[in-house]
Each structure stands twice: as structure tokens, then as C-alpha cells.
Residue frames relative to the residue before (quaternion, step in Angstrom):
aa qw qx qy qz dx dy dz
M 1.0000 0.0000 0.0000 0.0000 0.00 0.00 0.00
Y 0.4114 -0.6978 0.5298 0.2511 3.55 -0.86 0.97
I 0.0125 0.8091 -0.5838 0.0671 3.58 -0.81 1.05
E 0.1226 -0.7290 0.6657 0.1023 3.52 -1.18 0.73
Q 0.0044 -0.8175 0.5741 -0.0449 3.57 -1.01 0.73
G 0.0413 0.7901 -0.6107 0.0335 3.51 -1.29 0.36
G 0.6396 0.5523 -0.3892 0.3666 3.54 -1.33 -0.07
E 0.2565 -0.7444 0.5983 0.1487 3.53 -1.39 0.10
G 0.6289 0.5580 -0.4026 0.3621 3.53 -1.24 0.44
P 0.6680 -0.5478 0.3393 0.3723 3.59 -1.27 0.26
D 0.6361 0.5435 -0.3442 0.4261 3.62 1.07 -0.60
L 0.1305 -0.7916 0.5947 0.0519 3.56 -1.14 0.70
L 0.1250 -0.7564 0.6397 0.0558 3.54 -0.99 0.95
L 0.1483 -0.7866 0.5975 0.0469 3.57 -0.66 1.17
L 0.1334 -0.8102 0.5705 0.0196 3.58 -0.69 1.16
L 0.0825 -0.8270 0.5558 -0.0201 3.58 -0.63 1.19
H 0.3293 -0.7825 0.5047 0.1563 3.57 -0.63 1.15
G 0.5785 -0.6093 0.4361 0.3224 3.55 -1.35 0.15
M 0.7334 -0.4269 0.3045 0.4326 3.54 -1.35 0.13
G 0.8178 0.2572 -0.2154 0.4676 3.53 -0.99 0.94
A 0.6592 0.5059 -0.2999 0.4686 3.56 1.20 -0.49
T 0.3294 -0.6822 0.5834 0.2928 3.55 -1.28 -0.45
G 0.7019 -0.4597 0.3293 0.4332 3.55 -1.27 0.13
A 0.5071 0.6745 -0.4100 0.3462 3.58 1.25 -0.30
V 0.5528 0.6182 -0.4110 0.3785 3.62 1.14 -0.41
W 0.6503 0.5139 -0.3154 0.4621 3.58 1.22 -0.37
S 0.4068 0.7520 -0.4606 0.2384 3.62 1.21 -0.09
P 0.6289 0.5109 -0.3795 0.4467 3.70 0.93 -0.55
M 0.6641 0.4807 -0.3070 0.4833 3.59 1.04 -0.71
C 0.6405 0.5219 -0.3310 0.4559 3.59 0.99 -0.78
A 0.6099 0.5587 -0.3532 0.4373 3.59 1.10 -0.64
E 0.7240 0.3996 -0.2295 0.5133 3.58 1.19 -0.55
A 0.4321 0.7547 -0.4314 0.2401 3.57 1.27 -0.21
G 0.6110 0.5813 -0.3590 0.3999 3.60 1.00 -0.73
A 0.7354 0.3899 -0.2137 0.5113 3.55 1.10 -0.72
R 0.7657 0.4127 -0.1891 0.4557 3.58 1.15 -0.57
W 0.7822 0.2627 -0.1316 0.5494 3.60 1.19 -0.39
S 0.2462 -0.7909 0.5470 0.1215 3.58 -0.66 1.11
G 0.6804 0.4219 -0.3164 0.5088 3.54 0.52 1.19
R 0.6537 -0.4825 0.3981 0.4259 3.53 -1.26 -0.49
W 0.1692 -0.7592 0.6143 0.1326 3.55 -1.28 0.37
L 0.1618 -0.7782 0.6058 0.0342 3.52 -1.18 0.76
V 0.0105 -0.8109 0.5832 -0.0468 3.57 -0.73 1.09
P 0.0792 -0.8085 0.5818 0.0397 3.62 -0.38 1.17
D 0.3867 -0.5648 0.6397 0.3497 3.47 -1.44 0.11
L 0.4499 -0.6946 0.4819 0.2880 3.59 -0.72 1.00
P 0.6494 -0.4972 0.3809 0.4313 3.61 -1.16 0.42
G 0.8138 0.2304 -0.1928 0.4975 3.55 -0.96 0.90
H 0.6848 0.4182 -0.2676 0.5334 3.58 1.29 0.20
G 0.8366 0.1714 -0.1113 0.5084 3.56 -1.19 0.53
Q 0.7758 -0.3188 0.2585 0.4793 3.54 -0.87 -1.02
S 0.4754 0.6521 -0.4585 0.3721 3.60 1.21 0.28
A 0.5917 -0.5919 0.4237 0.3464 3.54 -1.21 0.58
R 0.5053 -0.6121 0.5135 0.3261 3.51 -1.27 0.44
Q 0.1499 -0.7759 0.5988 0.1300 3.56 -1.25 0.30
D 0.6693 -0.5506 0.3313 0.3729 3.55 -1.25 0.44
S 0.7998 0.1504 -0.0615 0.5779 3.58 1.06 -0.74
Y 0.1810 -0.7807 0.5899 0.0991 3.54 -1.10 0.77
A 0.2284 0.7511 -0.5663 0.2510 3.55 1.04 0.79
I 0.6437 -0.5435 0.3606 0.4002 3.58 -1.12 0.62
G 0.6475 0.5276 -0.3234 0.4447 3.60 0.96 -0.81
Q 0.6529 0.5001 -0.3151 0.4735 3.58 1.04 -0.74
Y 0.6046 0.5281 -0.3481 0.4841 3.57 1.04 -0.72
A 0.6916 0.4953 -0.2902 0.4384 3.57 0.76 -1.07
A 0.6456 0.5194 -0.3264 0.4549 3.59 0.97 -0.80
S 0.6634 0.5029 -0.3044 0.4629 3.59 0.96 -0.86
V 0.6680 0.4946 -0.3000 0.4681 3.57 0.93 -0.91
A 0.6505 0.5178 -0.3215 0.4532 3.59 0.92 -0.86
R 0.6459 0.5247 -0.3160 0.4557 3.57 0.98 -0.85
A 0.6781 0.4780 -0.2912 0.4763 3.58 1.02 -0.77
A 0.7091 0.4756 -0.2666 0.4472 3.60 1.00 -0.79
L 0.5585 0.6769 -0.3813 0.2907 3.56 1.03 -0.80
P 0.6802 0.4855 -0.3309 0.4384 3.67 0.80 -0.78
H 0.6792 0.4987 -0.2852 0.4567 3.60 1.20 -0.41
I 0.5966 0.5807 -0.3568 0.4237 3.60 1.25 -0.29
R 0.1830 -0.7807 0.5917 0.0832 3.55 -0.84 1.03
P 0.5122 -0.6912 0.4086 0.3049 3.60 -0.77 0.97
E 0.6805 0.4910 -0.2950 0.4569 3.59 1.11 -0.55
G 0.6937 0.4897 -0.2683 0.4549 3.59 1.25 -0.20
R 0.5490 -0.5684 0.4886 0.3698 3.54 -1.34 0.13
F 0.1616 -0.7599 0.6226 0.0932 3.54 -1.10 0.76
V 0.0084 -0.8081 0.5848 -0.0699 3.56 -0.47 1.28
V 0.1471 -0.7842 0.5991 0.0673 3.57 -0.96 0.90
L 0.0485 -0.7754 0.6296 -0.0048 3.55 -0.93 0.99
G 0.0082 0.8254 -0.5626 0.0473 3.56 -0.57 1.14
H 0.2466 -0.7534 0.5934 0.1392 3.54 -1.21 0.61
S 0.8484 0.0081 -0.0273 0.5286 3.58 -0.90 0.98
L 0.8132 0.0388 -0.0006 0.5806 3.65 -0.53 -1.06
G 0.6332 0.5364 -0.3312 0.4491 3.59 0.99 -0.78
G 0.6153 0.5414 -0.3420 0.4597 3.58 1.14 -0.58
V 0.6293 0.5150 -0.3332 0.4771 3.57 1.05 -0.71
I 0.6399 0.5097 -0.3213 0.4770 3.58 0.97 -0.83
A 0.6190 0.5388 -0.3386 0.4603 3.59 1.03 -0.75
L 0.6480 0.5040 -0.3163 0.4754 3.59 0.99 -0.81
A 0.6219 0.5278 -0.3433 0.4656 3.59 1.04 -0.72
L 0.6442 0.5091 -0.3208 0.4721 3.59 0.99 -0.79
A 0.6146 0.5781 -0.3424 0.4133 3.60 1.09 -0.70
T 0.5782 0.5968 -0.3785 0.4078 3.62 1.18 -0.39
G 0.4021 -0.7204 0.4693 0.3148 3.57 1.18 -0.54
W 0.4770 0.7104 -0.4141 0.3103 3.58 1.26 0.04
F 0.7439 0.4577 -0.2072 0.4407 3.58 1.15 -0.50
G 0.6748 -0.5567 0.2799 0.3954 3.57 1.17 0.57
V 0.6905 0.3499 -0.2886 0.5635 3.57 1.26 0.23
A 0.2038 -0.7899 0.5724 0.0824 3.57 -1.14 0.63
P 0.1930 -0.8026 0.5541 0.1077 3.61 0.02 1.23
H 0.4228 -0.6707 0.5465 0.2698 3.54 -1.24 0.55
W 0.7726 -0.0025 0.0009 0.6349 3.57 1.19 -0.65
V 0.1182 -0.7609 0.6322 0.0861 3.54 -1.21 0.59
F 0.0921 -0.7697 0.6315 0.0164 3.54 -1.00 0.98
A 0.0006 0.8011 -0.5976 0.0315 3.57 -0.94 0.88
A 0.0887 -0.8066 0.5844 0.0087 3.57 -0.75 1.09
G 0.8709 0.1783 -0.1042 0.4460 3.56 -1.12 0.72
I 0.2987 0.7428 -0.5482 0.2417 3.61 0.99 0.69
K 0.3589 -0.7049 0.5710 0.2196 3.57 -0.87 0.96
L 0.1569 -0.8423 0.5145 0.0344 3.57 -0.60 1.15
A 0.7408 0.3411 -0.2109 0.5388 3.62 1.09 -0.55
W 0.0207 -0.8067 0.5888 -0.0465 3.57 -0.71 1.12
S 0.2922 -0.7425 0.5754 0.1796 3.57 -0.84 0.94
D 0.6363 -0.5157 0.3985 0.4127 3.57 -1.25 0.35
D 0.6315 0.5358 -0.3354 0.4491 3.60 1.02 -0.75
E 0.6454 0.5161 -0.3244 0.4603 3.58 0.97 -0.81
L 0.6717 0.4919 -0.3027 0.4639 3.58 0.93 -0.84
R 0.6391 0.5078 -0.3284 0.4753 3.59 1.04 -0.73
R 0.6358 0.5261 -0.3290 0.4591 3.58 1.02 -0.78
M 0.6358 0.5197 -0.3258 0.4685 3.59 1.01 -0.78
E 0.6472 0.5120 -0.3184 0.4664 3.58 0.97 -0.83
A 0.6441 0.5188 -0.3214 0.4612 3.58 1.01 -0.80
L 0.6492 0.5121 -0.3188 0.4634 3.59 0.95 -0.85
A 0.6520 0.5359 -0.3140 0.4350 3.58 1.02 -0.80
S 0.7042 0.4703 -0.2610 0.4634 3.58 1.16 -0.58
Q 0.6464 0.5323 -0.3127 0.4484 3.57 1.26 -0.19
P 0.5270 -0.6109 0.4710 0.3567 3.61 -1.11 0.54
A 0.6398 -0.5245 0.3918 0.4026 3.54 -1.23 0.41
R 0.4511 -0.6795 0.5124 0.2690 3.54 -0.95 0.91
K 0.2598 -0.7740 0.5622 0.1316 3.56 -0.93 0.92
F 0.1896 -0.7730 0.6003 0.0788 3.54 -1.11 0.79
A 0.5098 -0.6792 0.4435 0.2866 3.55 -0.99 0.88
T 0.8012 0.1905 -0.0934 0.5595 3.59 1.06 -0.69
E 0.6244 -0.5464 0.4121 0.3764 3.51 -1.25 0.49
Q 0.6470 0.5372 -0.3281 0.4303 3.59 0.95 -0.84
E 0.6268 0.5263 -0.3424 0.4614 3.59 1.01 -0.76
A 0.6512 0.5121 -0.3164 0.4621 3.58 1.00 -0.80
W 0.6498 0.5061 -0.3182 0.4694 3.57 0.98 -0.82
D 0.6311 0.5369 -0.3386 0.4459 3.58 0.95 -0.83
R 0.6640 0.4913 -0.2995 0.4776 3.57 0.96 -0.85
Y 0.6511 0.5256 -0.3220 0.4428 3.58 0.92 -0.88
L 0.6510 0.5160 -0.3172 0.4576 3.59 0.92 -0.89
K 0.6529 0.5047 -0.3118 0.4710 3.58 1.02 -0.78
V 0.6667 0.5155 -0.3028 0.4451 3.58 0.84 -0.97
C 0.7436 0.4152 -0.2179 0.4766 3.58 0.94 -0.87
G 0.4860 -0.6822 0.4316 0.3349 3.58 1.23 -0.04
L 0.5329 0.6441 -0.3908 0.3853 3.57 1.22 0.45
A 0.4117 0.6944 -0.4884 0.3312 3.60 1.23 0.08
G 0.7872 0.2455 -0.2172 0.5224 3.55 -0.79 1.04
I 0.6811 0.4298 -0.2736 0.5258 3.58 1.30 -0.19
A 0.7932 0.0431 0.0175 0.6071 3.56 1.03 -0.85
D 0.2606 -0.7350 0.5926 0.2018 3.55 -1.32 0.19
A 0.7624 -0.4120 0.2481 0.4329 3.56 -1.30 0.10
A 0.6735 0.5001 -0.2969 0.4563 3.60 1.17 -0.49
A 0.5302 0.6647 -0.3983 0.3441 3.60 1.24 -0.28
A 0.5737 -0.6105 0.4295 0.3372 3.56 -1.09 0.75
V 0.6442 0.5724 -0.3314 0.3840 3.60 1.02 -0.73
V 0.7078 0.4304 -0.2735 0.4888 3.62 1.19 -0.26
A 0.3270 0.7737 -0.4926 0.2277 3.61 1.23 0.10
R 0.8439 0.1848 -0.1743 0.4725 3.54 -1.15 0.81
G 0.4474 0.7373 -0.4199 0.2827 3.59 1.24 0.22
I 0.7722 0.2122 -0.1426 0.5816 3.58 1.19 -0.42
A 0.1663 -0.7722 0.6060 0.0934 3.54 -1.28 0.34
R 0.3354 -0.7365 0.5541 0.1950 3.55 -1.22 0.50
D 0.1412 -0.7576 0.6337 0.0665 3.53 -1.00 0.95
A 0.7203 -0.4356 0.3063 0.4445 3.56 -1.27 0.06
D 0.7762 0.3408 -0.1721 0.5018 3.57 1.10 -0.68
G 0.8192 -0.1969 0.0810 0.5325 3.59 1.12 0.50
W 0.6007 -0.5521 0.4458 0.3683 3.51 -1.37 -0.21
R 0.0241 -0.7845 0.6197 -0.0023 3.57 -1.20 0.58
L 0.5734 -0.5243 0.4680 0.4211 3.54 -1.29 0.11
A 0.5430 -0.6526 0.4207 0.3197 3.57 -1.01 0.78
M 0.5780 0.6210 -0.3683 0.3802 3.59 1.11 -0.60
D 0.4453 -0.6461 0.5555 0.2752 3.54 -1.10 0.80
P 0.4520 -0.7099 0.4517 0.2960 3.66 -0.56 1.02
R 0.5978 0.5948 -0.3618 0.3976 3.59 1.09 -0.63
A 0.5461 0.6267 -0.3954 0.3908 3.59 1.22 -0.36
H 0.5335 0.6188 -0.4101 0.4052 3.60 1.22 -0.25
A 0.6110 0.5969 -0.3393 0.3941 3.59 1.20 -0.42
V 0.3278 0.7786 -0.4878 0.2201 3.61 1.20 0.24
G 0.3471 -0.7686 0.4787 0.2443 3.61 1.09 -0.56
K 0.6862 -0.4539 0.3612 0.4389 3.55 -1.35 -0.07
P 0.3405 -0.7732 0.4911 0.2122 3.61 -0.54 1.08
P 0.4253 -0.7132 0.4995 0.2471 3.61 -1.01 0.80
V 0.0464 -0.8695 0.4912 0.0251 3.57 0.71 1.08
P 0.6755 0.4797 -0.3402 0.4448 3.67 0.72 -0.84
E 0.6561 0.5166 -0.3169 0.4496 3.57 0.98 -0.81
L 0.6593 0.4990 -0.3115 0.4683 3.58 0.94 -0.84
A 0.6463 0.5194 -0.3244 0.4553 3.59 0.94 -0.85
A 0.6592 0.5155 -0.3094 0.4518 3.59 1.01 -0.81
L 0.7053 0.4609 -0.2520 0.4761 3.58 1.15 -0.61
A 0.4349 0.7301 -0.4459 0.2812 3.59 1.26 -0.16
R 0.2796 -0.7656 0.5637 0.1337 3.53 -1.06 0.86
C 0.7161 0.3151 -0.2317 0.5781 3.56 1.27 0.28
P 0.6505 -0.4913 0.3727 0.4433 3.61 -1.19 0.21
V 0.1196 -0.7768 0.6175 0.0308 3.55 -1.00 0.97
H 0.0521 -0.8037 0.5924 -0.0176 3.57 -0.84 1.03
L 0.1595 -0.7980 0.5785 0.0559 3.56 -0.87 1.04
A 0.0101 0.7872 -0.6163 0.0201 3.55 -1.26 0.51
R 0.0660 -0.7666 0.6350 0.0686 3.53 -1.38 0.13
G 0.5016 -0.5760 0.5329 0.3642 3.51 -1.30 0.30
Q 0.5875 -0.6210 0.3843 0.3487 3.58 -0.97 0.77
H 0.7438 0.3745 -0.2118 0.5115 3.61 1.14 -0.57
D 0.3350 0.7426 -0.5092 0.2776 3.59 1.20 0.42
A 0.2988 -0.7979 0.5028 0.1456 3.57 -0.52 1.20
L 0.6400 0.5685 -0.3193 0.4066 3.60 1.23 -0.28
V 0.8038 0.0896 -0.0296 0.5873 3.60 1.16 -0.41
T 0.3290 -0.7405 0.5508 0.2001 3.57 -1.08 0.69
T 0.6227 -0.5240 0.4166 0.4051 3.54 -1.27 0.31
A 0.6264 0.5461 -0.3410 0.4395 3.59 0.98 -0.80
Q 0.6526 0.5012 -0.3180 0.4709 3.59 0.96 -0.82
T 0.6607 0.5131 -0.3097 0.4519 3.55 0.93 -0.89
R 0.7017 0.4755 -0.2748 0.4538 3.58 0.96 -0.81
E 0.5034 0.5956 -0.4417 0.4436 3.57 1.25 0.02
I 0.6895 0.4304 -0.2588 0.5220 3.57 1.19 -0.56
D 0.7852 0.0638 0.0114 0.6159 3.56 0.94 -0.98
P 0.3421 -0.7825 0.4793 0.2024 3.62 -0.21 1.23
D 0.7222 0.4114 -0.2344 0.5043 3.57 1.19 -0.51
A 0.2516 0.8000 -0.5110 0.1885 3.59 1.23 0.35
R 0.3721 -0.7590 0.5076 0.1667 3.55 -1.01 0.93
E 0.2754 -0.6596 0.6592 0.2334 3.49 -1.39 0.37
L 0.2451 -0.8161 0.5155 0.0908 3.55 -0.65 1.15
G 0.7727 -0.3763 0.1947 0.4727 3.55 0.77 1.02
P 0.6778 -0.5208 0.3562 0.3775 3.58 -1.35 0.15
H 0.3939 0.7150 -0.4664 0.3407 3.54 0.62 1.18
G 0.5428 -0.6531 0.4435 0.2866 3.53 -1.29 0.39
H 0.8288 -0.2449 0.1688 0.4740 3.52 -1.30 -0.46
N 0.7503 0.3645 -0.2051 0.5120 3.59 0.94 -0.88
V 0.0148 -0.8584 0.5127 -0.0127 3.55 0.75 1.09
M 0.6290 0.5447 -0.3513 0.4292 3.64 1.05 -0.61
V 0.6374 0.4768 -0.3237 0.5115 3.59 1.27 -0.36
E 0.7165 0.4670 -0.2497 0.4541 3.56 0.91 -0.96
A 0.8263 0.0532 0.0358 0.5596 3.59 0.94 -0.86
P 0.0688 -0.8444 0.5299 0.0378 3.60 0.55 1.10
A 0.6232 0.5568 -0.3549 0.4191 3.61 0.99 -0.73
Q 0.6550 0.5067 -0.3251 0.4566 3.59 1.00 -0.73
V 0.6269 0.5098 -0.3406 0.4807 3.58 1.06 -0.65
W 0.6292 0.5193 -0.3302 0.4748 3.59 0.99 -0.80
D 0.6461 0.5225 -0.3248 0.4518 3.61 0.92 -0.84
W 0.6389 0.5331 -0.3131 0.4579 3.57 1.01 -0.86
V 0.6819 0.4749 -0.2897 0.4749 3.59 0.84 -0.95
A 0.6768 0.5042 -0.3035 0.4423 3.58 0.88 -0.90
S 0.6641 0.5318 -0.3114 0.4233 3.60 1.04 -0.71
L 0.7855 0.3384 -0.1512 0.4955 3.60 1.17 -0.48
S 0.7288 0.3847 -0.2452 0.5106 3.62 1.21 -0.03
């Protein structure tokens, strides 16, 4: 698993990105980590994303097992272990909160988890998972598609640090780095995972996040936060507000 890391000390903050993205979306927060986090931070590319290897299954449990296995050598028993996930990464963070995967977070934070899924959306995801990766004739076409898929169009461009590792080149053209089969993750069991958590779990969303409403989020966490007038990728748009949220509750 591809991992970036930094910081010093016994505490560890694990940052998990959303579907289709890479760990690079956390680069604005990592740039502030020295002033905002008194410990180390760890940012993987999830399996099947960025520069991490693909795997046979992309069920939430398989994601959580892979992430836990990668994080475990970095966790120190004398330190705090905090997990912050975005979208799909937030669901994986909730899975880790159950304690079923060999790690025991002290706090879990999840922003922008999509909670309502229509049958059409689920069928579309299954169809995408069964199709080969779309190829693009030029690098720019691939970047344009990646920015759209990740919800970063109009927020970042191909030169931005937050989109690093998002596309790859094959012999016959450019493609998104994500394994298309990762779309087969299905509807995540968020309420069930939250109910099984063995540590405090805190949810949030940007006020303009089109994928989830505050009312839906507060069905899971009555104290869920709105992180300002921002969209789905709030950690890119407003890293300071995400840091403030984590600091206020951990």
C-alpha cells in the first residue's frame, strides 16, 4: 500500500480518502499538520486507488482489513490513535471503530459519507464495476475526467497537489488510476457500523455537500457538524475548519 507520512511523537492520525481519489486530497491538511497536530500522520492510497495495489474484493471489511494491516506497525501503545475519513474513507473509519480489524482507535471522525442510495445509483455502480477502465487519448482528457469524478472540477486543476496519483498511463493511453471494480463496494452499512463502534464517532459535512444532508447525517450522529459553506471535498476547500472540528472533540 502506498503511504505518505510525517510528524513526530506517539500519537497517530490516519487519514482515509474517498472513492476514486487518492491520499493526495489530504495534502492541504498535511501542510498544516505541524501546527495543528501533536503527533504523526499517515496517509495511504486505498487499495485499488492511486499507487496502491489492487485487491480481489472491495467490500468495506476488506478495505478495513487492508488499512488496519498497513497502519498497525505505526501505532504506538502509549499514543492516541485517531482516524479521519472522507466519504468512502469515512465508512472504512467506522469499520475500524468496531475493533474487529486488530486496531482500536481512540476517536473516529468521518466527513461527507453518502447515506441515501437509490436502486438506480447502486445499479450504476455495479455496471461501472463490470466495465474495463476507460482510456483517454491525452493526459489532459484523463485529468479532466478525474477532476469531475472526484468532485474537484473548479476547485483544483491537474497541477494541484490534491490530485496527485489520480491517473495512470498504459501502453494504449491514459486512464484513471482507480480500479473500476472498486465501484462494487455497494451500499455501506453506516448505521450498523456506528452502533458497533467502541470509541467516540463524530460525523460532519460541508453545508453545500450535494451527496448527503445534515438531517441524514444527524440520524447517525445527533451532534454531527456542518463545516461551513463548502462542498463534498471540505478537507480540500477548508482544511482549517476540519482541523478545528477534530481538535474540538479529541
